C-alpha positions, -999 to 999 in steps of 0.1 A, spaced: -260 153 17 -254 166 52 -291 158 61 -284 121 50 -253 122 71 -270 135 104 -300 110 96 -279 78 89 -245 82 104 -241 45 109 -242 40 70 -211 61 69 -191 54 98 -196 16 94 -182 13 59 -154 38 65 -142 18 96 -142 -13 77 -122 3 51 -97 17 77 -93 -19 89 -88 -32 56 -61 -7 50 -44 -13 80 -43 -50 78 -34 -49 41 -3 -24 48 11 -41 76 10 -76 58 25 -57 28 54 -40 44 64 -74 63 64 -93 29 82 -64 10 107 -62 38 118 -97 34 114 -98 -5 137 -66 -4 163 -81 18 162 -112 -6 165 -89 -38 196 -71 -25 216 -102 -24 216 -103 -62 208 -84 -92 191 -112 -112 169 -119 -81 160 -84 -79 152 -80 -116 132 -111 -117 111 -100 -86 103 -67 -102 96 -83 -137 73 -108 -120 54 -83 -96 50 -57 -127 33 -85 -148 9 -93 -118 4 -55 -115 -8 -52 -149 -36 -78 -144 -69 -59 -138 -80 -61 -100 -113 -76 -110 -97 -104 -129 -74 -113 -100 -103 -113 -75 -121 -136 -98 -90 -159 -100 -87 -162 -62 -125 -166 -54 -124 -203 -62 -95 -207 -38 -101 -182 -8 -141 -173 -14 -158 -141 -14 -148 -115 13 -120 -99 31 -96 -128 27 -97 -126 -9 -94 -88 -9 -64 -88 13 -45 -114 -5 -51 -95 -38 -41 -61 -24 -11 -75 -7 1 -90 -40 -5 -56 -60 15 -38 -33 47 -57 -38 53 -41 -72 47 -6 -58 69 -11 -25 98 -34 -41 103 -9 -69 107 21 -47 126 1 -18 149 -15 -43 157 18 -62 160 38 -30 186 13 -15 205 11 -47 208 49 -51 229 54 -18 261 71 -28 287 45 -35 314 62 -12 292 58 18 291 22 11 328 18 6 335 38 36 311 16 57 327 -16 42 361 -2 51 350 0 87 341 -38 89 304 -35 84 285 -68 73 259 -68 45 232 -67 70 247 -39 89 253 -20 57 216 -24 48 201 -14 81 225 11 94 237 30 60 211 22 32 180 23 49 185 56 69 197 73 36 169 62 15 141 74 34 125 96 6 123 65 -17 110 44 10 81 65 21 73 73 -16 66 35 -22 46 34 12 25 65 2 19 50 -33 9 17 -20 -13 31 6 -32 54 -18 -36 24 -42 -49 2 -14 -75 26 -6 -85 29 -41 -87 -10 -48 -103 -16 -15 -132 4 -30 -134 -20 -58 -132 -50 -33 -169 -43 -23 -179 -61 -53 -166 -95 -36 -182 -87 -3 -152 -73 14 -173 -42 28 -156 -9 30 -166 24 14 -172 7 -18 -203 -10 -3 -217 25 1 -208 38 -33 -220 6 -53 -252 5 -31 -258 42 -42 -251 33 -80 -276 3 -77 -305 21 -61 -294 54 -78 -293 72 -43 -271 101 -49 -264 108 -14 -247 73 -11 -228 79 -43 -214 113 -33 -206 102 5 -188 71 -8 -169 89 -33 -160 118 -8 -152 96 19 -128 77 -2 -111 107 -19 -107 120 17 -91 88 32 -65 89 4 -57 126 8 -55 124 46 -34 90 46 -10 107 20 -7 138 43 1 117 72 30 97 58 45 132 45 45 144 77 60 111 91 88 113 64 97 148 73 99 141 109 120 111 104 143 130 79 146 157 105 158 132 133 181 115 106 195 141 84 216 126 56 
């Protein structure tokens, strides 16, 4: 296994970098979309419930089925993978974002309202700082989920570590199978660890 890595480093680094690129693009787009949807959801309880219900239904659809549904529209490759992964992430992000923002102590909201804060000021200056744990929980879940599903996306020519793993399965190359599995798992563990440390740093700077 080590010998394979030393002889063919490009066959490991290339898919790893592709996987990282896919992860970063998906998470950036997912967070932007989730932030906009969360702001919308916070304006009305029915809208919030409808969004969560809709995305929970979508999340229950097997990833390969959703890939297949989009291929006629967006074709094979990274675009389809990004669209599907962003859509899947909305349920994980919204569920945690909305729950965290709604769990803020009502007395804090009343105090801020009494000070004359607008709805947007309440959201960004009170609710968000006091719901860091829930926000990062959603971020960590979405990141780890993206890493896993991005592996499957190799089946539609999206590249990444899945291409290494599935090529190993196709050719019965144990080294490729082991390295594909090991790198995918390691990436998920490292990403989760980095986000935990970021959460701790933010909480230390903004104690509730």
